[in-house]
Each structure stands twice: as C-alpha cells, then as structure tokens.
N, C-alpha and C positions, 0 to 999 in steps of 0.2 A: 503312356506317363509313369503307370504302375510297372511297367518291364523296367524303364532307365535307372529304378530305385534297384534293382536288384544286385547290381556288382557292390554299391555302396552297402546293403545290408550285410552282405558278405564279408567285406572288408571289415564293419565293423564288428563281425563275429569273429574274427582272426586275431584282434588284439589281445594282449597277455597284458596280464595287471600283475606287478611285483610290488611285494610288499616284504621291507625290511625291518626284521625283527629287531628290536633293544634288546642291546645286554642285561640278562639278568644276573642275579648274585650268583656267582660263578661256584659258591660251596655247594650248590645242590646241581651243579651240572657234571656230566663227564668230564674226566680231566683232559682230552682231547680239542673236546669244544669249549670249555672253559678257557685254553689257551688262546684257543680263535679268537673267542669274544673280547678276553681282555685287549688284545691288539685295536680292536674298536675305541678303547677307552682314552680320552683326549691325553697327549703329554703335556704336561706344565713344567715351567722353570719355577725355580721359587729363591727367594730372599731373605736373610737374617736380617736380627734386629726386628725395625719397627716396620720395614717395606712390606707392601702387599702384593698377591699377587691373586691373578683375577683368573678363573678358569672359564672358559667358555664366555660365551655372551649371555645373559640371564634375564629374561622378560620379567618385567614386575607382574605383579598378581595381586588379585585381591585375596581378603580373609576369605577362607574357604567356609564354603554353607553345605547344608546336604546334599543341595542340587547341585554341587558345582564339578566340574566334569574336572577329576585330577591327573597327572601325569600315568600313564601306563603303568611304568615302572613303580612309581609310590602306591598307586594303586593296587599294583597285586601286592606288595609287600604290607598290605593291612591283613592279608587272610593269614599270615605266620601267627602261630599258635604261642602267645604269651603264656609264662608261669605266671599264676595268680596265687598270692600271698598274704596269711592273715597278719596283724599287727606284729609277730613275733617272729616274721619270716619261715613259718612254717607252707611249703607247698600244699595246696587247697584244690588244686587241679587247673586248668585252661582256658584260654576264651583267645579269639584273636587279636591283631594287634587293635583294628579298628574298635572294637569292644571296650578294650582296656583304656582307650585314650578319649571317645565316646563322652561328654560331660552331659550328664541325666538332666535333660530340662526342666524337672522339678526339682528334685533334690540336690543338682548341682553337684554330685558326687560322680568321683572315678573310680574304676576298679583300681584295687590296690595290685600290682604286678611286683616280678623282680625284673631289676636292670641293675647297669654297671656302669660307669664312668672312666674312661682313660685319661690319666695326666700323664703326656711325652715330654721328656727334657731330651735334650742333645747331650752331647760330652762338655758343651761349655756352660751347664746349668741353665740353658733359653728354652722356655715351656710352646709348645706350640699351639696355636688357635687356628680352629678353622669357624668361617662363615658358613653357616647352611644355606643349601641354594633356594632360589625361589619355587623349586619344584617340592619342596617338603611341604608335606600337609600338615605336620604339626609342628610351631614356631618357624616358619620358613625366614630367611634372610635375615637370622638374629648369629650372633656371635657366640662360639660355646669352645671348652676343651676339646681335646684330640679327635676325642670318639665318644659317643655316647649310643648305648644299645641297650638288646635284652638277649639274654639266652632263650633257645626255645623250645619248647617242650615237646616238638616232634622230632628234634636232633637229642637223641637219647645221651651223648656222651654229654650234651649241656646242661642236662638236668642232675648230674654228680655234684653231690654238695660237701663231700669230703675235701678239707684245703683248699675251699672255693675254684675246684676243677673245671665245672661246667663253666663258672662264669671266664674263668682263664683261656677256655677254650673257643668262647662266644668272643671274648675279645680279639683273640688272635683273628678270627673269623672275618669279623667287621673291620678292623684294621688294613686288611687286605683288600674288602670289598670298598670302604670309602676312601682309604687315603692311598689304596695299591701297594701297601707296603707286603714285600713277597714273607709267604708265610716262613720261611726258612731262614730268614730274619729273627723271627720271633718264637721263642718258646713259652710254654707255659709258664714255668719257674723265672721266667724275666720280670714277671709281674709282682710287684710287690701290693698284697692284699692290706688296705690299712683298718679301713672302719666300714661300718654302713650307714646309711642316713634315710630318713623317712622325711618324705618332704610333699608336697601336695600342691598344684597350680592349676585353674581351672583354663589358662590359655585365653582364647578370642570367646571363651562361653561354648564353642563348638566341639571344641578340641582340645584336651589339655593334660595334665599329668597328674600320676600317684603312684611313688615307687618307693619300693625299699632298693636303694641305690647302692650297689659294692664300689667303694673307692680305688682304684687300681691305680699305682704308679709306675711309670717304667722311664730308665733314663738308659739311652741307647742312639747313637747315629745309625739313621736307616733311610731307606731308598722310598722317596715318596713320590707316587704318582696318582693325584688324587681322580677320583670320579665325579663328573661335572652334574651327573646327576644328581649327587648325594651335596656337594662341596663347591662352593663359587669362589674362596678365597683361602691362603693358609699362609702363616707368618708366624716367625718366632721371637717372643719377647723375652725382654731382658727382666729380670726382675727388680731390679732399681728404676723400671721405667715404666711396669705395671699400671700403677695409676695413672700415669699422664697417658699410656697407650689405649685403656680401654676410654679414659674421658675425649679420647678423639677418635673412636669407632662411629662410622656413620650409622650404626645400628643397635638396637638394645641385647643385651645378652641374653641367653635363656634362663630360665627360672633356676635349674638347677647348678648352674654356673656361677650365676649372683649370688646364691647363697652360698656355697662353697668356699668364692673368693671372700665372702663377706665374713665368714665364720672360723675357718681353717687354712687357706690355703696358703697365705704368706708364711704361716710357722710352719708347714712342711714343707715349703721350697726353703726356706731359709738352712732345712734341716736335711736334705739329701741324701747325706752321707750316711746318716745314722739314723733313719726311717724308723728303725725295730721298736726306737725308744716310744714312737708315738701308735705305735699298732692297738688296737682295741677291738678285737676279733668277737667278745662277748657280748657286748654293748652296742644298740641301734641309735645312732644321735637322733634328734627328733628336731626337723628344722620347721 
C-alpha cells in the first residue's frame, strides 16, 4: 500500500503554484513595468450627461472594522506617508495613511493632514464625478468629485509648498492612477488652485477624515481609463442638472464633496472662465 502512493506524492511535488500580482500605483514603478501593468487595468466606456458607466463588477462589502481583511492594493496604500500639518497648514511631520484616517476610539480625533480635491470639467462645462469603488477602505461606494487624495511625504517633490507645486504634482499622479488620464495630458500649471478647506468627519467611527484640503479646478477634455480598484462609475454632470442628479444618486456623497457642494461649488462652477476672482490663497476656510 505504501509503495502505491509514491507516484502520487511525486506528482503532488511537481505542481507549480502561480500567483498573479495585482497592479500597484504606477508612479512608484519603473517605466517599462508600469506601462505593462497599466495594460491590466480595465478599459471602460463612459457617457456624458447624467448617464452612468459601471467599471467592473463590484462586490458589496460591510463597513470595515479593525479585523476586516481589506483589498490587497488598498491595504498596501495604507502604508503611504501623508504630511501632518497644524491648523495653519504648517507641516509638522509624517504618518501613515492608516494612522491619518483612523478614528481614535476614545477621543474620536483624527490626525490633521494635507490633502487635495480636484474638480474636473470638460470643454462644455460639465463636471466629472466618480463613485468610489467598494474596495476603498474609507468611504467606499460613495459619490465624489473627480479625484481626492494626498501629497506623499516620501515623494520629495510633493512636499514643495511654493505655488502649491507639490499638491499639483500629486494631483497629476493620482488622476493618472485613479482615472487613467495620461500624465502628458496634464501639466501642473493646468490646475487652478483656489483655496484651502479645513474639515473633519469621523466616517463610520473606525475610519474618518481630518484634512486641510487644497481645492484644484481643471477644465480640459481628457482621456479616461478608470482603475476599477479605485472607481466603480464615472459620469459628467451639467450645472443646471446638478441638484436633480445628486438627488437620484444611488449612494451618499463623501463628506468633503457634500460640504463643498453646499458652500462653494455652484458659485465657482458659474464662473469657470474667471476663477481668478475667487482665489483665496491666504485664508483657510473652516467647515
């Protein structure tokens, strides 16, 4: 009996297990490897007006807890180092993305850090919104503006503060990663830096936000190739249909998008061709 099992054991030893690596954010990878990984990202079509494009098939997930098993790419991103700031937006150090978004269980505080929000408009004046994928750890399955993220402390160029250059470079990087907009289509000077907003939200009680958020406007027709790990839908909205469209959304808005829509967005949107009149680079708006 023992001898008859030898061929089977040998066969088992001969098996090869192949693991397929998911694509990481390409800005941190060599150029050739990054281009190959980009080929793995799903191509999607998108429609104008209030039509919706679904990017891939998303699985519904529960609100994340400390013991939850997160998507590998999203969990990897939690190791990135955000820029800690004080209430006046003075850089005071660095902390991981996880530490910057975790709600303290006793004080309910979230570490204040630097961020940005990009509002993207096409040549017809329609604004792009996205629905965050179900894989996102913070505010999954919510609607928001074109891109919301952070300059990273470990990327020296993104720590540059003069003329918000570090923020602009971070926005260029993330628009490429989240929406697949080629970096050659966007230059730092294409972004209109309007102002900064200080807000906080404890989210689901485990993951929240507390940010000095740089507001960047961009009006340009761009190539879209969304990353389904980040984005599940993209759509363009018309100014005269914004309230109707939001009312029909199948999910809530992110807290920062909701605040900006409530307090400033419509005024800025009505003045896309003279936004310089609304620049306030000295003050931080407190919401």
